N, C-alpha and C positions, 0 to 999 in steps of 0.2 A: 503492500500500499504507498505506495512512495507518490509525492507531488508530482503530477504532470501539466498542471495549468500552462496554457499560452500567456503570454503578457498579453497579447490581444482578445484572449478568454472567447476565440473562435477556433483553438484545437483541438477542442474535443465539446465544448461548452459556452453558451451565455447565457445573457441571465436570463432568458426565456429556460434556460435548460435544453435547451436544442442541440445537436450536435452530429456531426458525421457518426457511420458506423465503422467502430473498431476495426483494421485488418486484421491488425498481432494478435488478435484472442485474446488482450487481457483485459481482464475488467476491470469497468470504472464509473463513477459516478461523477456527472454534470450535474453542479447545482447554482443556485444563485447564493453569492455571500447572505449569508445574516444581517452583518453588517454595513454593507457599501451596494451587494445589489452586482458585484461584475463576476463572472462567470468563474466559473473554478471547475477543476475537472481533476478528480484525485483515483489514483489507481485503486485499488483492494486485493486483499488475497483475499481465495474462495477458500482456506486454509485457515489463518489467523488474522482475525480483522483487531484483535487486541493491542495487540504486540506493538503497532506502532505510535510513535509520540504524533500529539496535533501540529497539525501545519497549520503555520499563519499566510493572512488572504496580504496582499497590498493595502489596505486598510489596519492591516495587526491582529483582523481580526481571527482566536483560532478555531481549529477547524478539526473533532476527531470523529470519525466515522464510529459507527455504534457496532460493537459484536455482535450484538443477540440480531442483528440485521440477517444472518446468514445463517442456515438452519439444513446441513448435512449439505452441505454445497451449492441451497439452491436458496433463493432472495423472499425471504417473509416478511419483511420489514424494511422503512425508506433507511440505509444505513445515515442519511443526513440528520433529519429529524426522527427516526423514529415511528412515524406511522406505519401503521399494519394495512390502511387502503391501498393498495397499489393497483393499477392495470397492466396490459401489456396491449402493444401494438407492433404492426410491421415498423422497422425502423428506415424509412424512405423517405427524404427529402420531397415535398409537395411544392418547392420553387422548382424543382429541377423538373420534375411532372409537367409542372404548368409553362416552365422554359421550352419543353418538345413540345406539346397542341401549340403554341403559339408560332412559333418556328415552321410547325406544319400548315398549320392557319395562311402563315403567311404568302408561304409556297403554294398551298392549294390548285390558286387560278391557275396557274400555271405548271403544275403536274398532275389536270386532270381529279386531281380532288383524291389522288393514288396517297399522297403525304399523311393527309389524316387515317387511314389506313394504318402505313407506317409506322406514326409516332404510336397509336395502338398498341400496336405490336413490340417497339423500345419500349415504352411506360411497361407494359404487360411483363416483360424483361429483368428489365429494373425492378422492377414490384419482387417479382420472384428470387431475384438474388439477393433481396434487401436480409437483413437478419431480424430478428425479435427484440423490442426496446421493453421494458420495466418501468413505469412512472410512478412516481405519486401522484395522489389526490392531491394532498395541498395546497393551495393554490401561491402561498408564500414559496414553496418548497419546488413544487415540480421537478427533483431530481428526475434523472435519466440512469438507469441502471443498468450497463452490455458489458456482455461478457460474461455472463452467471445466469443460469437457469431458474426457471419463477418457479415459484412456490405451488404449493397445492390450492391455494384461497387466493392464489393470484389469476385473475379473468380478464376478462376485454371490456372496454371502457361501458360505464352502465351510468346514463344523463345524469337520473337522479343523486347519486354519489355526487358525485361532480358538482351539482347545484345544492347541495350539502353543503357540500367544504366552500363553494361561492359565496352561501349564505353565511357562514362561522366568517369566512373573510373580511365580509363587508361591516360584521357585528364589531369584530378586532378592529378595525380601522374605526369606526365609531366610537370604538372606548368603551365596548361592552363585552362584557363574559358571552363565554358560550354556553349551548344549553346543557341543562343538569344533569346529571349520570342516569337519570332512568330514561331520557331519549336518547337517542347516537342516529345513526345516520343508517338511509333505507338502503337494507340490503338487497341483493339480488341472490334468491337462494343457490343459484345455479353458481356465481363466480364467486362467492365470497361466504360459505354455508357457516 
C-alpha cells in the first residue's frame, strides 16, 4: 500500500474519484482528500492493509486505508471511509465512448452512415475489455477501488441507496445530523442482503 497519487491528480484519481483502469494489476483506491478535495490514489495490499503508515496529502492531511475493508481478499467496505454500502460497475470512461460516437456522427454523411455502426462496434469492444470497479455510495467519498474482487454483498448500482446517501450529504451540508439508528438506507435484497 504505497502512495501512488500523481501531482496533478489524474494518474489514477481526480476529485470525483474517477480513474483509468489499472493495467499493471495493482490494487488501488482513488478518492478525494477529505481536507482539500484533491484526487488521491493509494495502492493497497490485498494481504495486509493495516501494516502501512498513513500517507499525507499536499494539504498535510494524513490518510490511512482501513484494514477491515478487505476480508478474504475481497473488498467488503470502503478502504477510505469505512462505509459498507458499495456497488460495482464497468470501469469504462464515458467520455471515450462519447468521443467515438461524436467522431462517427461527424463522419456519418461522408461514409453513408456506416461510421455509426463501426462506432457502435468500437464502443462494444472497449466496453467488453474494461474491467470492474467498486465504488463507495457515500457522496463525499465516492472512492473507486480497482484490482480487488468485490465482496458477496457488493451489487449493481441502486438508485434508492444513492438517493439516501445524497439526502445524507445534503443534511450534513446544512449542519443537520443523519437519521437515527432505527432508520437506514433502503436496501436492495439482491445486492445488499
